[in-house]
Backbone as JSON Lines, residues from 0, in Angstrom:
{"i":0,"aa":"M","n":[-11.05,-6.7,-3.57],"ca":[-10.41,-6.68,-2.47],"c":[-8.66,-6.21,-3.06]}
{"i":1,"aa":"R","n":[-7.99,-5.77,-1.86],"ca":[-6.15,-5.72,-2.21],"c":[-5.36,-6.97,-2.07]}
{"i":2,"aa":"Q","n":[-4.66,-7.01,-3.03],"ca":[-3.6,-8.45,-3.05],"c":[-2.17,-7.9,-3.43]}
{"i":3,"aa":"D","n":[-1.11,-8.28,-2.51],"ca":[0.09,-7.42,-2.66],"c":[1.27,-8.73,-3.63]}
{"i":4,"aa":"I","n":[1.59,-8.8,-4.86],"ca":[1.79,-9.75,-5.0],"c":[3.34,-9.74,-5.31]}
{"i":5,"aa":"D","n":[4.26,-10.15,-6.08],"ca":[5.34,-9.82,-6.97],"c":[5.3,-9.8,-8.06]}
{"i":6,"aa":"Q","n":[6.41,-9.9,-8.53],"ca":[6.85,-9.24,-10.07],"c":[6.22,-10.14,-11.17]}
{"i":7,"aa":"D","n":[6.85,-11.95,-10.54],"ca":[6.53,-12.63,-11.59],"c":[5.03,-13.45,-11.34]}
{"i":8,"aa":"E","n":[4.18,-13.76,-10.48],"ca":[3.15,-12.89,-9.81],"c":[2.05,-12.11,-10.68]}
{"i":9,"aa":"W","n":[2.47,-10.91,-10.94],"ca":[1.74,-9.82,-11.6],"c":[2.26,-10.04,-13.01]}
{"i":10,"aa":"L","n":[3.44,-10.65,-13.73],"ca":[3.28,-10.56,-15.21],"c":[2.21,-11.89,-16.01]}
{"i":11,"aa":"E","n":[1.7,-12.69,-14.78],"ca":[1.47,-14.25,-14.95],"c":[-0.44,-13.47,-14.95]}
{"i":12,"aa":"Q","n":[-1.34,-12.93,-14.38],"ca":[-1.65,-12.83,-14.12],"c":[-2.35,-11.24,-15.13]}
{"i":13,"aa":"L","n":[-1.6,-10.66,-14.48],"ca":[-2.03,-9.59,-16.38],"c":[-1.72,-10.18,-17.25]}
{"i":14,"aa":"E","n":[-0.91,-11.31,-17.73],"ca":[-1.76,-11.62,-19.51],"c":[-2.41,-12.44,-19.59]}
{"i":15,"aa":"G","n":[-3.2,-12.71,-18.09],"ca":[-4.69,-13.69,-18.77],"c":[-5.33,-13.11,-18.6]}
{"i":16,"aa":"D","n":[-5.57,-11.36,-18.11],"ca":[-6.44,-10.76,-17.95],"c":[-6.54,-9.13,-18.64]}
{"i":17,"aa":"E","n":[-8.35,-10.12,-19.0],"ca":[-8.35,-9.36,-20.11],"c":[-9.12,-7.68,-20.3]}
{"i":18,"aa":"N","n":[-9.11,-7.69,-18.54],"ca":[-10.05,-6.86,-17.4],"c":[-9.37,-5.5,-16.89]}
{"i":19,"aa":"A","n":[-8.04,-5.65,-17.75],"ca":[-7.02,-5.57,-16.72],"c":[-6.32,-3.53,-17.06]}
{"i":20,"aa":"V","n":[-6.44,-2.87,-15.78],"ca":[-5.38,-2.17,-15.65],"c":[-4.62,-1.75,-15.05]}
{"i":21,"aa":"I","n":[-3.53,-1.08,-15.93],"ca":[-2.49,-0.35,-14.91],"c":[-2.03,0.63,-14.87]}
{"i":22,"aa":"L","n":[-2.13,0.99,-13.11],"ca":[-1.98,2.25,-13.09],"c":[-0.47,2.82,-12.03]}
{"i":23,"aa":"D","n":[-0.23,3.6,-13.08],"ca":[0.73,4.12,-12.14],"c":[0.87,5.72,-11.33]}
{"i":24,"aa":"V","n":[1.31,5.57,-9.7],"ca":[0.79,5.91,-9.12],"c":[1.87,6.84,-8.22]}
{"i":25,"aa":"R","n":[3.13,7.65,-9.3],"ca":[3.76,8.01,-8.94],"c":[3.92,9.52,-9.61]}
{"i":26,"aa":"T","n":[5.02,10.33,-9.18],"ca":[5.16,12.16,-9.55],"c":[5.4,11.7,-10.99]}
{"i":27,"aa":"P","n":[5.35,12.66,-12.43],"ca":[5.43,12.91,-13.02],"c":[7.04,12.9,-13.7]}
{"i":28,"aa":"G","n":[7.92,12.69,-12.53],"ca":[9.69,12.79,-12.03],"c":[9.74,11.85,-12.56]}
{"i":29,"aa":"E","n":[9.27,11.39,-11.45],"ca":[9.24,9.61,-11.61],"c":[8.73,8.9,-13.27]}
{"i":30,"aa":"V","n":[7.56,9.25,-13.07],"ca":[7.24,8.45,-14.5],"c":[8.66,8.95,-15.74]}
{"i":31,"aa":"E","n":[8.8,9.75,-15.73],"ca":[9.99,10.56,-17.04],"c":[11.47,9.82,-16.66]}
{"i":32,"aa":"E","n":[11.43,9.17,-15.65],"ca":[12.81,7.57,-15.77],"c":[12.08,6.41,-16.26]}
{"i":33,"aa":"G","n":[10.62,5.68,-16.56],"ca":[10.59,5.06,-16.92],"c":[9.03,4.22,-16.77]}
{"i":34,"aa":"Y","n":[9.11,3.73,-16.44],"ca":[7.45,3.3,-16.44],"c":[7.08,2.21,-17.36]}
{"i":35,"aa":"I","n":[5.75,1.36,-16.64],"ca":[5.82,-0.16,-17.99],"c":[4.53,0.45,-18.33]}
{"i":36,"aa":"A","n":[4.24,-0.69,-19.42],"ca":[3.76,-0.2,-21.15],"c":[2.34,-0.8,-20.54]}
{"i":37,"aa":"N","n":[1.3,0.82,-20.7],"ca":[0.28,1.09,-21.42],"c":[-1.27,1.31,-19.68]}
{"i":38,"aa":"M","n":[0.26,2.14,-18.89],"ca":[-0.17,2.52,-17.77],"c":[-1.43,3.89,-18.51]}
{"i":39,"aa":"T","n":[-1.66,4.09,-17.33],"ca":[-2.14,5.25,-16.58],"c":[-1.97,5.46,-15.57]}
{"i":40,"aa":"A","n":[-1.45,6.85,-15.37],"ca":[-0.56,8.22,-14.09],"c":[-1.53,9.03,-13.7]}
{"i":41,"aa":"I","n":[-1.99,7.97,-12.49],"ca":[-2.93,9.13,-11.4],"c":[-1.77,9.66,-10.54]}
{"i":42,"aa":"D","n":[-0.95,11.25,-10.28],"ca":[-0.33,11.26,-9.06],"c":[-0.67,10.64,-7.62]}
{"i":43,"aa":"F","n":[-0.63,9.78,-6.77],"ca":[-0.94,9.49,-5.48],"c":[-0.65,10.73,-4.86]}
{"i":44,"aa":"L","n":[0.58,11.65,-4.58],"ca":[0.64,12.83,-4.23],"c":[-0.21,13.68,-3.75]}
{"i":45,"aa":"E","n":[-0.88,13.88,-4.85],"ca":[-1.67,14.86,-5.99],"c":[-3.15,14.96,-4.99]}
{"i":46,"aa":"G","n":[-3.29,13.89,-3.58],"ca":[-4.26,14.53,-2.82],"c":[-5.28,14.53,-3.76]}
{"i":47,"aa":"Q","n":[-6.52,15.37,-3.35],"ca":[-7.69,15.73,-4.05],"c":[-8.34,15.29,-5.71]}
{"i":48,"aa":"T","n":[-6.8,15.74,-6.1],"ca":[-7.25,15.66,-7.67],"c":[-6.78,13.84,-8.11]}
{"i":49,"aa":"F","n":[-6.0,13.43,-7.05],"ca":[-6.09,11.89,-7.1],"c":[-6.91,11.13,-7.08]}
{"i":50,"aa":"L","n":[-7.78,11.38,-6.18],"ca":[-9.05,11.1,-5.06],"c":[-9.89,11.19,-6.49]}
{"i":51,"aa":"E","n":[-10.78,12.61,-6.85],"ca":[-11.19,12.77,-8.58],"c":[-11.2,12.15,-9.13]}
{"i":52,"aa":"E","n":[-9.91,11.93,-9.89],"ca":[-9.09,11.1,-10.89],"c":[-9.66,9.38,-10.68]}
{"i":53,"aa":"I","n":[-8.98,9.31,-9.74],"ca":[-9.07,7.86,-8.84],"c":[-11.16,7.57,-9.41]}
{"i":54,"aa":"S","n":[-11.34,8.36,-8.51],"ca":[-13.79,8.22,-8.92],"c":[-13.56,8.56,-10.25]}
{"i":55,"aa":"K","n":[-13.2,8.53,-10.91],"ca":[-13.6,8.46,-12.48],"c":[-13.41,7.27,-13.15]}
{"i":56,"aa":"L","n":[-12.69,6.11,-12.71],"ca":[-12.11,4.77,-13.64],"c":[-13.67,3.69,-12.96]}
{"i":57,"aa":"D","n":[-13.89,2.86,-13.71],"ca":[-14.65,1.94,-13.94],"c":[-14.43,1.09,-12.65]}
{"i":58,"aa":"K","n":[-15.59,1.05,-12.53],"ca":[-15.02,0.27,-10.15],"c":[-14.74,-1.59,-10.69]}
{"i":59,"aa":"S","n":[-15.5,-2.3,-12.19],"ca":[-15.52,-2.84,-11.95],"c":[-14.09,-3.7,-13.24]}
{"i":60,"aa":"K","n":[-13.34,-3.48,-13.28],"ca":[-11.36,-3.5,-14.02],"c":[-11.39,-3.69,-12.54]}
{"i":61,"aa":"N","n":[-10.19,-4.89,-13.1],"ca":[-8.38,-6.01,-11.79],"c":[-8.2,-4.43,-12.3]}
{"i":62,"aa":"Y","n":[-7.24,-3.68,-11.5],"ca":[-6.19,-1.9,-11.15],"c":[-5.32,-3.09,-10.8]}
{"i":63,"aa":"Y","n":[-4.31,-2.8,-11.7],"ca":[-3.29,-3.18,-10.89],"c":[-1.94,-2.06,-10.59]}
{"i":64,"aa":"I","n":[-1.12,-1.83,-9.64],"ca":[-1.15,-0.55,-9.26],"c":[0.39,-0.84,-9.12]}
{"i":65,"aa":"Y","n":[1.21,0.59,-8.85],"ca":[2.59,0.31,-8.71],"c":[2.88,1.78,-8.48]}
{"i":66,"aa":"C","n":[3.93,1.99,-7.59],"ca":[4.81,3.33,-6.97],"c":[6.33,3.22,-7.15]}
{"i":67,"aa":"R","n":[7.14,3.63,-6.27],"ca":[8.96,3.38,-6.63],"c":[8.84,2.32,-5.98]}
{"i":68,"aa":"S","n":[8.13,1.62,-4.35],"ca":[8.56,1.64,-3.84],"c":[7.93,0.14,-3.23]}
{"i":69,"aa":"G","n":[6.01,0.93,-3.78],"ca":[4.73,-0.18,-3.25],"c":[3.9,0.3,-2.39]}
{"i":70,"aa":"N","n":[4.77,1.56,-1.61],"ca":[4.09,1.86,-0.47],"c":[3.29,3.17,-0.64]}
{"i":71,"aa":"R","n":[3.45,4.51,-1.46],"ca":[1.84,4.3,-2.19],"c":[1.7,3.62,-2.73]}
{"i":72,"aa":"S","n":[1.02,2.36,-3.52],"ca":[0.58,1.55,-3.98],"c":[0.14,1.18,-3.76]}
{"i":73,"aa":"G","n":[0.31,1.04,-2.72],"ca":[-0.59,0.11,-1.22],"c":[-1.65,0.87,-0.79]}
{"i":74,"aa":"Q","n":[-1.01,1.81,-0.01],"ca":[-1.75,2.92,0.23],"c":[-3.12,3.69,-1.24]}
{"i":75,"aa":"A","n":[-3.05,3.34,-2.14],"ca":[-4.06,3.68,-3.73],"c":[-4.49,2.9,-3.09]}
{"i":76,"aa":"C","n":[-4.4,1.53,-3.44],"ca":[-5.29,-0.24,-3.69],"c":[-6.22,0.13,-2.28]}
{"i":77,"aa":"D","n":[-5.57,1.23,-0.83],"ca":[-6.7,0.89,0.06],"c":[-7.91,1.58,-0.08]}
{"i":78,"aa":"I","n":[-7.66,3.1,-0.55],"ca":[-7.75,3.9,-0.91],"c":[-9.52,3.43,-1.87]}
{"i":79,"aa":"M","n":[-8.31,2.53,-2.8],"ca":[-10.11,2.57,-4.11],"c":[-11.04,1.98,-4.07]}
{"i":80,"aa":"E","n":[-10.07,0.18,-3.16],"ca":[-10.95,-0.28,-1.88],"c":[-12.08,0.16,-1.23]}
{"i":81,"aa":"Q","n":[-12.17,1.6,-0.63],"ca":[-12.57,2.29,0.21],"c":[-13.55,3.23,-0.51]}
{"i":82,"aa":"L","n":[-13.35,3.04,-1.92],"ca":[-14.34,4.18,-2.53],"c":[-15.46,2.98,-3.9]}
{"i":83,"aa":"G","n":[-14.95,1.35,-3.57],"ca":[-15.89,0.16,-3.86],"c":[-15.73,0.1,-4.97]}
{"i":84,"aa":"F","n":[-13.59,-0.41,-5.35],"ca":[-12.88,-1.29,-6.85],"c":[-13.14,-2.64,-5.88]}
{"i":85,"aa":"G","n":[-13.56,-2.81,-7.18],"ca":[-13.32,-4.69,-6.41],"c":[-12.15,-6.25,-6.19]}
{"i":86,"aa":"T","n":[-11.19,-5.2,-7.4],"ca":[-10.04,-5.87,-7.13],"c":[-8.7,-5.05,-7.08]}
{"i":87,"aa":"T","n":[-7.77,-4.79,-6.54],"ca":[-6.24,-4.36,-6.89],"c":[-5.21,-5.27,-6.55]}
{"i":88,"aa":"Y","n":[-4.24,-5.05,-7.07],"ca":[-2.82,-5.54,-7.39],"c":[-2.1,-4.64,-6.81]}
{"i":89,"aa":"N","n":[-1.28,-4.37,-5.78],"ca":[-0.68,-3.71,-5.28],"c":[0.62,-5.04,-5.93]}
{"i":90,"aa":"L","n":[1.9,-3.79,-6.9],"ca":[3.21,-4.77,-6.6],"c":[4.01,-4.15,-5.85]}
{"i":91,"aa":"E","n":[4.5,-5.39,-5.12],"ca":[5.51,-5.48,-3.92],"c":[7.01,-4.79,-4.59]}
{"i":92,"aa":"G","n":[7.94,-3.89,-3.17],"ca":[9.0,-3.89,-4.08],"c":[8.39,-2.26,-5.1]}
{"i":93,"aa":"G","n":[7.74,-1.87,-6.08],"ca":[7.57,-1.11,-6.77],"c":[8.21,-0.72,-7.86]}
{"i":94,"aa":"F","n":[8.55,-0.13,-8.89],"ca":[8.98,0.07,-9.73],"c":[10.45,-0.78,-9.67]}
{"i":95,"aa":"M","n":[11.25,0.17,-7.99],"ca":[12.96,0.23,-7.67],"c":[13.0,-1.64,-8.13]}
{"i":96,"aa":"N","n":[12.33,-2.18,-7.57],"ca":[12.25,-3.57,-7.9],"c":[12.56,-4.49,-8.96]}
{"i":97,"aa":"W","n":[11.6,-4.19,-9.78],"ca":[10.93,-3.93,-11.05],"c":[12.54,-4.62,-12.82]}
{"i":98,"aa":"T","n":[12.44,-5.71,-12.82],"ca":[13.42,-6.61,-14.15],"c":[12.61,-6.62,-15.21]}
{"i":99,"aa":"G","n":[10.79,-6.08,-15.13],"ca":[10.45,-6.4,-16.78],"c":[10.7,-5.39,-17.3]}
{"i":100,"aa":"D","n":[9.9,-4.97,-18.69],"ca":[10.07,-4.26,-19.87],"c":[9.7,-2.73,-19.52]}
{"i":101,"aa":"I","n":[10.44,-1.63,-19.63],"ca":[9.79,-0.52,-19.59],"c":[9.9,0.27,-20.5]}
{"i":102,"aa":"V","n":[9.22,1.1,-21.08],"ca":[8.69,2.35,-22.12],"c":[9.79,3.29,-21.29]}
{"i":103,"aa":"E","n":[10.69,4.17,-22.17],"ca":[11.58,5.26,-22.02],"c":[11.31,6.28,-22.37]}
{"i":104,"aa":"D","n":[10.69,7.42,-22.32],"ca":[10.76,8.03,-23.19],"c":[11.77,9.5,-23.8]}
């Protein structure tokens, strides 16, 4: 089930979730600008490749998904739900509103 949560809820839930996977669905160019640590990147805009990569993931995990603004990640949550994933969390406002720690290469 998809849940839209704000950054505070995201961090609080993530901290206590031993079954968590952070999923960044932005483009490689967006990822280069910085990202949340320990994430897996799968570009939502890749269409069929995105679906193929998502299908390989463990459906029993809890997915914390973000994009730039929260739009693509919300769509990704909906697609994952249709594919049988149990729990997805969409970061409201996306990476552009993120004030937590980020990794910059």
